[in-house]
N, C-alpha and C positions, 0 to 999 in steps of 0.2 A: 675332338679333334686334338692330335698331338701337337707339340710346339714345332716341330720341325715342319709339319704341314702347315702350321700357321704361318711360319716365315715364308715358306714357298708361296702361300696364298697373298701375303703382303707384297712380295716381290712381283707377283702377276698383277695385282690389282693397282699397284702404285709404281708407273714406270720409273721414277726417280729413285725408287728403291732397289732396282735391279743389282746395283753394285754393292748392296748390303752385305757385309762380310759375315761369315759363319761364326767367327769369334772376333772378340775385341781384346786388345792386348791392354792391360791397365798397368802403366808404368809405376816404378818405385817412385814415391814422393818423399823428399827429405824429411817432412813433417811426421812421416809415418814410418814405423819400424815393420814393414812387411815386404816381402819380395814382389817382383813384378808377377803379373798373373795374366793367364789367357782364360777367358770366359766365354761359353757358347752365347751367341747373341740373344738367344730366346732366355738366358737366365740374367742377362745383364740389367742392372738398375739404371736408372737416370744418371746417378753419380758415377757409375762405372763408365757409361757412354762419355760423359763428361770429361772424366780423366783420360780416357782412351782418346778423345778428340785433343786434349792437350799435347799428349804424347805424339800424335800424328802431326799436329801442327809444328811441332818441334822439328820432326824429321822432314816434313814438308818445306819448311824454312831453310834447314840446312842444304837440301837439295837445290832450292831456289838460289841460295848464296853461291854455291859451286857453279851452278849454271850462269849466273851473273858474271863470275870471276873468269869464267872460261870465254864467255861472250866478249868482255872486256879485253882479255889476252888476244884474242882472235882480231878484233878490232883494232888495237894498238899495233899488232904485228902487220896487218894490212896497212895501216896508215904509214908504217915505216918502210913500206915497199916490198914486204915479203910476199913470196909466192907460195903456192900450194905445197911444194916440196921442201920449203925452208922450215927450220925449227923456230917456233914462234919466239921463245924466250931469247934466243940468240938474236933474232931480228929486232926485238925491243932493245936489248942491251947495246948492240951495235948502232941503233938508230940514236942513242944517247937520250932516251926518254925515260 
């Protein structure tokens, strides 16, 4: 059994692994002097996966922060009386908040 067949079999056997990526991106760590790297999932060690998850978590948090800020901007503009075609930043600035 080749590794790509093994990964395909894992995805079929475990429904929660359907989204398993083909590669993991291992970010640059400040403590290490190595560049970021992409590695096929079948070659990834547990440490590679852990480091990839750290990088993905940072990306996930950044997206979550932007979503939260947009949601807050939207809600503040609505509270200030803005309508759908109004510019959110102007509505909040004019509302004195």
